C-alpha angles and dihedrals in degrees: 000000000000091000090053093046093050092053102047118143120247092239136031133037130292124188131183130193123201118211131176121243089252092054090049092050090052094052113128125218107229099180128020130003138279116285120245088254092054090050091054095053113084116245111270095032115111119215118188133176 
């Protein structure tokens, strides 16, 4: 979060949402399918970019 806060733009709006790993694991895909990269990562492992 500090990295984000130290690189904020001068104008506009930036929002961040913090979720637990469990909340992330329980996320449902409403439209589309998992990406190839998501399919390669074992369940329970979080991958963020």
